[in-house]
C-alpha positions as CSV (number, residue, x, y, z in Angstrom):
1,M,0.1,-0.1,-0.1
2,A,2.8,2.4,0.8
3,R,4.5,1.7,-2.7
4,G,1.1,2.4,-4.4
5,R,0.7,5.5,-2.5
6,R,4.1,6.8,-3.4
7,R,3.4,6.0,-7.0
8,R,0.5,7.9,-6.9
9,E,2.1,10.9,-5.3
10,R,5.0,11.1,-7.9
11,R,1.8,10.7,-10.5
12,N,0.3,13.7,-8.9
13,V,3.7,15.7,-8.8
14,R,4.3,15.1,-12.6
15,R,0.5,16.1,-13.5
16,A,1.2,19.5,-11.2
17,Q,4.3,20.2,-13.3
18,R,2.7,19.5,-16.4
19,E,-0.4,21.7,-15.8
20,Q,2.1,24.5,-14.3
21,A,4.1,24.2,-17.7
22,A,1.2,24.0,-19.9
23,E,1.5,27.3,-21.8
24,R,5.0,27.3,-22.2
25,E,5.4,23.8,-23.4
26,A,2.5,24.8,-26.0
27,L,4.7,27.9,-27.0
28,E,7.9,25.7,-27.4
29,R,5.8,23.3,-29.5
30,R,4.6,25.8,-31.7
31,W,7.6,27.1,-32.7
32,F,10.0,24.0,-32.5
33,R,10.3,23.6,-36.4
34,R,10.5,27.0,-36.8
35,I,13.8,27.8,-34.5
36,E,17.0,27.5,-36.7
37,H,20.1,26.3,-34.5
38,A,23.2,28.4,-35.7
39,P,25.9,28.0,-33.0
40,E,28.1,30.0,-35.6
41,R,26.2,33.1,-35.2
42,A,27.2,33.1,-31.5
43,T,29.6,35.8,-31.9
44,E,27.2,38.2,-33.5
45,V,25.3,38.5,-30.5
46,T,28.1,39.2,-27.9
47,A,30.2,42.3,-28.1
48,G,33.7,40.4,-28.0
49,R,35.1,41.9,-31.0
50,A,33.7,45.3,-30.4
51,R,36.5,45.9,-27.8
52,T,39.1,46.2,-30.4
53,L,37.6,48.1,-33.2
54,P,37.2,51.9,-33.7
55,R,34.9,54.1,-32.1
56,H,33.2,50.8,-30.5
57,R,36.2,49.9,-28.3
58,W,35.7,53.3,-26.3
59,L,32.4,51.5,-24.5
60,P,32.5,47.9,-24.5
61,Y,29.2,46.9,-23.0
62,R,29.1,43.2,-22.1
63,Q,25.2,43.5,-23.0
64,G,25.7,44.7,-26.7
65,F,25.8,42.7,-30.0
66,S,28.7,42.7,-32.3
67,P,29.4,45.3,-35.4
68,A,29.6,41.8,-37.4
69,L,25.6,41.5,-37.0
70,V,25.2,45.0,-38.0
71,A,27.0,44.4,-41.6
72,R,25.3,41.1,-41.9
73,F,22.0,42.9,-41.5
74,L,22.9,45.6,-43.9
75,E,24.3,43.2,-46.5
76,E,21.0,40.7,-46.4
77,T,18.5,43.6,-46.4
78,A,20.0,45.7,-48.6
79,E,17.5,45.0,-51.5
80,R,14.8,45.8,-49.2
81,R,15.6,48.8,-47.5
82,D,14.9,52.2,-48.6
83,P,18.0,54.1,-48.5
84,A,16.4,57.2,-48.1
85,R,15.0,56.5,-44.7
86,P,17.0,55.5,-41.8
87,V,17.7,52.4,-39.8
88,L,16.3,52.5,-36.5
89,D,17.8,51.1,-33.0
90,P,15.2,51.8,-30.3
91,F,17.4,50.5,-27.8
92,S,20.5,52.0,-28.9
93,G,22.5,51.5,-25.7
94,S,26.0,51.9,-26.5
95,G,25.3,52.9,-29.9
96,T,26.8,49.9,-32.2
97,T,23.9,49.9,-34.9
98,V,24.1,53.8,-35.1
99,I,27.8,53.8,-35.0
100,E,28.4,51.0,-37.5
101,C,25.8,52.1,-40.1
102,A,27.5,55.4,-40.2
103,R,30.9,53.8,-40.7
104,R,29.3,52.0,-43.6
105,G,27.3,54.9,-45.1
106,V,24.1,54.2,-44.0
107,A,22.1,56.8,-42.2
108,A,21.0,55.7,-38.9
109,L,18.9,56.9,-35.9
110,G,19.3,55.5,-32.3
111,V,17.0,56.3,-29.5
112,E,18.1,55.7,-25.5
113,P,16.7,56.5,-22.5
114,V,20.5,57.1,-20.6
115,G,21.5,60.4,-21.3
116,G,25.1,59.4,-20.8
117,L,24.7,56.7,-23.5
118,V,23.3,59.1,-26.0
119,A,26.2,61.5,-25.3
120,A,29.0,58.6,-25.6
121,T,27.0,57.5,-29.3
122,A,27.3,61.4,-30.1
123,L,31.1,61.4,-29.7
124,A,31.4,58.2,-31.8
125,L,29.4,59.7,-34.7
126,S,31.6,63.0,-34.1
127,T,33.8,64.0,-37.7
128,E,36.3,66.1,-36.1
129,P,38.7,64.8,-33.0
130,P,38.1,66.6,-29.6
131,P,40.5,69.4,-28.6
132,A,43.5,68.6,-25.9
133,L,42.4,68.1,-22.6
134,P,43.2,71.0,-20.0
135,A,45.4,70.3,-17.1
136,L,43.7,68.0,-14.7
137,P,44.6,67.2,-11.1
138,D,45.7,63.5,-10.1
139,D,43.1,63.1,-7.7
140,A,39.9,65.1,-9.5
141,G,36.6,63.7,-9.0
142,P,33.4,63.5,-11.3
143,A,31.9,66.9,-9.9
144,Q,35.4,68.7,-10.1
145,L,36.1,67.4,-13.7
146,E,32.6,68.4,-14.7
147,R,33.3,72.0,-13.5
148,V,36.5,71.9,-15.5
149,L,35.3,70.2,-18.7
150,S,33.0,72.5,-20.7
151,H,33.4,70.9,-24.4
152,P,30.6,68.5,-25.3
153,A,33.1,66.0,-26.6
154,H,35.4,66.2,-23.2
155,R,32.2,65.6,-21.3
156,G,31.4,62.6,-23.4
157,C,34.9,61.2,-22.6
158,L,34.3,61.7,-18.9
159,W,30.9,60.0,-19.2
160,I,32.8,57.1,-21.1
161,A,35.7,57.0,-18.2
162,L,33.0,56.8,-15.7
163,A,31.2,54.2,-17.2
164,R,34.5,52.0,-17.7
165,G,34.7,52.3,-14.0
166,R,31.4,50.3,-13.3
167,R,30.5,46.6,-13.9
168,G,27.6,45.6,-15.8
169,D,25.2,45.6,-12.6
170,G,26.4,48.9,-11.4
171,G,29.0,47.6,-8.9
172,R,32.5,49.4,-9.1
173,R,35.4,47.7,-10.8
174,R,38.5,47.1,-8.5
175,S,41.1,48.1,-11.4
176,G,41.5,50.3,-14.1
177,G,42.7,53.2,-13.3
178,S,41.7,56.3,-11.6
179,L,39.4,58.5,-13.0
180,P,42.0,61.1,-14.7
181,E,43.8,58.2,-16.0
182,R,40.8,56.6,-17.5
183,L,39.5,60.1,-18.9
184,A,42.8,60.7,-20.6
185,A,42.9,57.4,-22.0
186,T,39.5,57.9,-23.4
187,H,40.3,61.0,-25.0
188,A,43.6,59.6,-26.5
189,A,41.3,56.5,-28.3
190,V,39.0,59.0,-29.4
191,C,41.3,61.3,-31.2
192,E,43.0,58.4,-32.7
193,D,40.0,56.8,-34.1
194,T,38.2,60.1,-35.2
195,A,41.3,60.5,-37.2
196,R,41.8,57.3,-38.9
197,D,38.3,55.8,-39.0
198,P,35.9,58.7,-40.5
199,V,32.3,58.0,-40.4
200,A,30.6,58.0,-44.1
201,A,27.2,58.8,-43.3
202,R,25.0,60.8,-40.9
203,G,24.2,59.1,-37.5
204,L,21.9,60.7,-34.9
205,A,21.5,59.5,-31.5
206,I,18.7,61.1,-29.2
207,C,17.0,60.4,-25.6
208,G,14.1,58.7,-25.8
209,D,11.4,55.9,-24.8
210,A,11.1,52.9,-27.0
211,R,7.7,52.6,-25.6
212,A,6.6,56.0,-27.2
213,L,9.1,56.9,-29.9
214,P,9.8,60.3,-30.8
215,V,9.6,59.3,-34.6
216,R,7.0,60.2,-37.3
217,S,4.9,57.3,-38.4
218,A,6.0,55.4,-41.5
219,S,9.5,56.8,-41.6
220,V,11.9,54.3,-40.8
221,G,13.0,51.9,-43.4
222,A,14.6,49.3,-41.3
223,V,15.0,48.1,-37.3
224,L,18.1,46.6,-35.9
225,T,17.9,46.4,-32.2
226,S,18.5,44.2,-29.0
227,P,16.0,44.9,-25.9
228,P,17.4,44.5,-22.5
229,Y,17.3,41.1,-21.3
230,V,15.6,40.0,-17.9
231,S,19.0,39.8,-16.1
232,R,20.7,41.4,-13.3
233,F,22.5,43.9,-15.6
234,D,21.1,47.2,-15.2
235,Y,22.4,50.1,-17.2
236,V,20.8,52.9,-15.5
237,A,22.9,51.9,-12.4
238,V,26.3,51.9,-14.9
239,A,25.0,55.6,-15.8
240,G,24.2,56.3,-11.9
241,P,27.4,58.0,-10.9
242,L,27.5,60.3,-13.8
243,A,23.7,61.2,-13.8
244,R,24.2,62.2,-9.9
245,A,27.5,64.4,-10.7
246,L,26.1,66.2,-13.9
247,G,22.5,65.9,-13.1
248,L,21.9,64.0,-16.6
249,G,18.4,62.6,-15.0
250,R,18.9,59.1,-13.6
251,G,15.4,59.3,-12.3
252,R,14.1,60.3,-16.0
253,A,16.3,57.2,-17.5
254,R,14.8,54.9,-15.0
255,R,11.1,55.8,-16.0
256,H,11.8,55.4,-19.6
257,Q,13.8,52.1,-19.1
258,L,12.2,48.7,-19.4
259,P,12.3,47.2,-16.2
260,A,14.5,44.2,-17.0
261,A,17.0,44.2,-14.3
262,L,16.4,41.7,-11.3
263,R,17.5,43.7,-8.2
264,R,17.9,42.3,-5.3
265,R,15.2,44.6,-3.3
266,G,11.4,44.1,-3.4
267,G,8.1,43.5,-1.4
268,R,4.9,41.6,-1.7
269,Q,3.7,44.9,-3.5
270,A,6.3,44.5,-6.1
271,G,4.5,41.8,-7.8
272,S,1.5,43.4,-9.0
273,A,2.5,45.3,-11.9
274,G,-1.3,45.4,-13.1
275,G,-1.7,41.6,-12.5
276,E,-2.0,38.8,-15.2
277,G,-4.5,40.4,-17.2
278,G,-3.4,41.1,-20.9
279,L,-0.1,39.2,-20.7
280,H,0.7,36.5,-23.0
281,P,-0.1,33.4,-21.6
282,A,3.4,32.1,-21.4
283,A,4.2,35.2,-19.5
284,R,0.9,35.0,-17.4
285,E,2.1,31.3,-16.2
286,C,5.6,32.7,-15.6
287,H,4.1,35.5,-13.2
288,A,1.5,33.3,-11.4
289,L,4.1,30.7,-10.6
290,L,6.8,33.3,-9.4
291,L,4.0,34.8,-7.6
292,A,3.3,31.6,-5.7
293,R,6.6,31.3,-4.9
294,E,6.5,34.7,-3.2
295,Q,9.0,36.1,-5.7
296,Y,7.4,39.3,-5.9
297,R,10.3,41.4,-7.4
298,E,10.8,38.6,-10.2
299,A,7.0,38.5,-11.0
300,H,6.8,42.3,-11.4
301,V,9.8,42.2,-13.8
302,V,8.1,39.6,-16.1
303,A,4.9,41.3,-16.0
304,R,6.2,44.7,-16.9
305,Y,8.8,43.5,-19.2
306,T,6.3,41.6,-21.3
307,R,3.8,44.4,-21.5
308,D,6.3,47.0,-22.2
309,M,7.9,45.1,-25.0
310,G,4.5,44.7,-26.3
311,R,4.2,48.4,-26.4
312,A,7.6,48.7,-28.1
313,I,6.8,46.3,-30.8
314,A,3.7,48.4,-31.3
315,E,5.7,51.4,-31.8
316,L,8.0,49.9,-34.1
317,A,5.1,48.4,-36.5
318,R,4.1,52.4,-36.6
319,V,7.2,53.9,-37.2
320,C,8.1,51.3,-40.1
321,V,7.1,51.7,-43.8
322,P,5.6,48.5,-45.0
323,G,8.1,45.8,-46.2
324,A,10.7,47.4,-43.6
325,P,12.9,44.5,-42.5
326,A,13.5,44.3,-38.6
327,W,15.7,42.1,-36.6
328,I,15.5,41.9,-32.8
329,V,17.9,40.0,-31.0
330,V,16.8,39.1,-27.7
331,G,17.2,36.2,-24.9
332,G,15.3,34.1,-22.5
333,A,16.1,33.5,-18.9
334,F,15.6,31.0,-15.9
335,V,14.0,33.4,-13.7
336,R,14.3,32.2,-9.8
337,E,14.2,28.7,-11.7
338,V,10.8,29.5,-13.6
339,Y,11.9,29.0,-17.5
340,F,10.9,32.4,-19.3
341,P,11.0,32.1,-23.2
342,A,11.2,35.7,-24.1
343,D,12.1,35.2,-27.6
344,L,9.1,33.1,-28.7
345,I,6.8,35.5,-26.6
346,L,8.3,38.4,-28.6
347,A,7.7,36.7,-32.0
348,E,4.2,36.1,-31.1
349,L,3.9,39.8,-30.0
350,A,5.4,40.9,-33.2
351,E,3.1,38.8,-35.3
352,R,0.2,40.4,-33.4
353,A,1.5,43.7,-34.2
354,G,1.7,43.3,-38.1
355,F,5.3,41.6,-38.9
356,E,6.0,38.6,-40.6
357,L,8.3,36.4,-38.9
358,E,10.6,35.0,-41.8
359,R,13.2,33.4,-39.3
360,V,13.9,32.5,-35.6
361,V,17.7,32.2,-35.6
362,C,19.1,30.6,-32.0
363,A,22.5,31.8,-31.8
364,R,23.2,30.3,-28.5
365,H,22.0,29.0,-25.1
366,L,22.2,31.2,-22.2
367,A,22.4,28.8,-19.4
368,H,25.4,26.4,-18.8
369,S,23.4,23.4,-17.3
370,A,21.9,20.4,-19.1
371,G,18.3,22.1,-19.0
372,R,15.4,21.5,-17.2
373,R,12.1,19.8,-17.8
374,L,9.0,21.9,-19.0
375,G,6.1,19.8,-18.8
376,G,6.5,16.8,-21.3
377,L,9.9,18.4,-22.7
378,E,13.3,17.6,-21.5
379,R,16.4,19.7,-21.1
380,V,15.0,23.0,-22.1
381,L,17.2,25.9,-22.0
382,P,16.6,29.5,-22.6
383,R,18.2,30.9,-26.0
384,E,19.7,33.9,-27.3
385,S,17.8,34.2,-30.7
386,I,17.6,36.7,-33.8
387,L,14.2,37.4,-34.5
388,Q,14.0,38.3,-38.4
389,M,10.7,39.6,-39.5
390,R,9.5,42.3,-41.9
391,R,6.5,44.7,-41.5
392,V,3.3,43.5,-43.3
393,R,0.5,45.7,-42.5
């Protein structure tokens, strides 16, 4: 009898696990045959080589993609892009898309909520080397340097120097030299690259929110972007030191940034985010599981991220001309052991908004384990995928 009871308990556990994963399992099965696995493209979705390339090397963010992806995008979409309209990156970050397009003679527009990142991208798009730095004290801090440096290019160098002193999660780096040393090294790299690697087209970076783009309807010829991933990395935290010193509006950037960073603080009220109503079914399932486990902060992030990405994709549909190609690089995650398939959720949100998915390319998996069970599926892992699509209506 005891053995039979244990068997029934195991069956009940498996049944409960299947019920808790039903929507995400169904999503994976719907897209299973459409996902192309291309591990040779893993280097395109990471920023590794950017650390050695002109203009990109000034601010090598871990969460960026490679200039090689921009080159592939421009080559493969050349016949479908309207050359009279810009390529848009609504999550511009460190400016990879805009900078590389400008280097290759293609007009581009980057939208980014963090003022410092906009300043750094504008510096990378400059055509003239900055003037020499004034004499600076060896122990100068951000506020003192801000008072001394009045030239926009110098202030852009200062922002980059400050950002290079922070990790992706906002923590302070233990090495890298003093702030004046980092500033001098940044200024030298800017002068060198501006002189030997001129940009061939006009690029523009502006402050803005991807959920309410400051861009005219039907004015964009193509999109290449990578929204924030649900992870511990936080661009606004990295920008915080300069925002406090120079008054660049950290609070404004936080309001206009998608809530993707899984910060440590949080309470019961953080899990609301409007509840589950209106969420994609797979995201709703993740949200409910996290709430049941009292992971309120994480539940809040999943719900807000999904809703806000829906708004951002709807904005892309508004600003793109019919037929415009759009590539989105996005990664899934294990959120407190709960599998969150962000790439496939965004693929279905894009289809609802008026895009046709042409390819879903899995460039790599984002977990180093053998994977986990998801209902009846074995060894499921979050992917970093390139959603290749076009605007159809």
